[in-house]
N, C-alpha and C positions, 0 to 999 in steps of 0.2 A: 667734514675735511676728508670723510673717506670717500664722497661722492666725486668732490674734487678730483681726488686721486683716481678711482675708476677712469672716468673723463680724460685725465691729463697722460693714464697711463697708456690706455689705448693711443689716442694721437702719436706719444711718444714711438711707442710698436708700428704704427701707421710711417712716420718719418723714419724708421729704421729701416722699414721694406723700400722705401723712395732712396735709400741713401744705398741700401744694399744692391737694389737693382742697377743703379747707375753705376756701381763698380764693376758688376759682370758687365753691361754695356763698354764702361773701360777696358776692362781686361780681353774681351773679344775683338775691339777694334786695334789695340797694341797688339793683339798677335794677327790680327789679317795685315798693319802694316809691316810689324817686324819681319814677318814671315812669308812679305809677300803671299799671303795664300787666302787673298779675297776668293778666290774663286772655288776652295774649299767646300763640298756638300755639306761636312758635317761642321763647319763655323757658321755656315748660313743657317743652318737647320738650328741651332743654339742660338743665334738671335731671334729665331720666328719665337722659338721660346719665349725667351727673356720677354720677347714685345707682347705679348699672351700675358705674359704673369705682370707686366707694369700697365699694361690696360687695366686688368682685372684692380690692380691698388689702386691705380689712379681714378676709378670708378669709384671704390670705397672713398678715398680722397676724396673728391667729389660732392657724393653723398655726406658723407660728415660738415663740411666748409658749407655747403648751401642749405640742407635740411633741417641739421643738428644746430651749428654755429649761429649759422644768419637768419633762420629764421626764429629759433628760440629766443634768441638777443632780440630780435625786431620784438616778438611777442614782448618779450621780458620788459624793455623800453616802455611800448604802449602801456601797461599794467601799472609802470612805476608813474604814470603821469597823475592816475586817478589815487596813487596811495597818499592817505591822510596819517597814518600814526606808525609809530616801530615797531606793533605788533601787526599791523598789516604789511607792512616793511619787510618783516621776514619771513612771511608767509608767501607772500607773491615770490622771495628768493628762494623758499623752499621747493614753492612749485615751477620755477624757475629749472633749478636742477634734477626735479624729479623726473622733467620732460624731459632734458638733455640724457639722461640715464635710461630712459624707455624708447627715445629714438635713436639712440646710439645702441642699443641692441642689448648693454650694459645691466639687463634684469634678469631675474632665476629665470623666469621663463624664455627668454630668449637666451639661454646657456648655451642650448644645443647648437644653436646656428651661429653663437660668437665661437665655441670650439672647433666649426667647420674653417671657420676664419682665420681661427690660432694654427688650425693643422696646415692651412693653405701658407701662413707665415711661415713656419717651420720649414715648408717644403722648400721655399724658396733660398731661406737658411741653407738647407741642405744642399741645393742646386748650387750655389754661389760657392760651397765650400769642397762640391767635387769639382767644379771647374778651376780652380784655385791651388785646389791639392797635389796636381798632377802637372808635368808640362807639356804642352802640344809636342808631339812628335812630326817629322817629316817624313810622309811614303816617297820613296825614290821613284815607285816605280809607276803611280799617279801623280808626282808630281803636288801633292797636294797634304795639308796640315790636317792631323788625324788627333782627339785626342784618347788618352788610354778611358776614362771613364765617362766616353759617350753612353755607353750601354746603360749606366746608373741614372747618368742626367736624362738619358730617355723616360727609364720608370719614374724618377722624379717628375718631370713632366707630366706623364700619365695620368699618374695619381691626382696631380694638382688638377689636371683635367676634368677628372672624375669629381672630385671636390667643387670644382668653380661651375660644371653642369648645374648641381645641387641648387647652387644659390643662383645661379642666372637662369 
């Protein structure tokens, strides 16, 4: 059960990141519509940051779906056809789980890489928190929306960029 817990826990974290970035998109889109500030430089920059974070999450999600879930499941299904007794079934299932853990970077050897991925997930959550913690303001001079936490969100993005460059 511990192996299933590791796999499904990571899948839930990934889904949480997808939801978080959709929520960021919603907030940015709503700001553009409500404040009529689609020409805001900060708003545009934050959309670009969100898009890059979303790309990262989608790539990880695609890897998990295609290389782990689908491929490992197909291999498991193929091996099941040659299972002759309960012991072989147990062994085949254990191999299936071990491959999923290994390919999902959930082993002790892959812990440094997974730590970077978790740090990136934390940065995405921080980015959203920085966005929703304060309301947008309207700059009367430039007639554009500005966000009080824009500099902090830029820093979160730069840290995200640093971590993601290590992985890609």
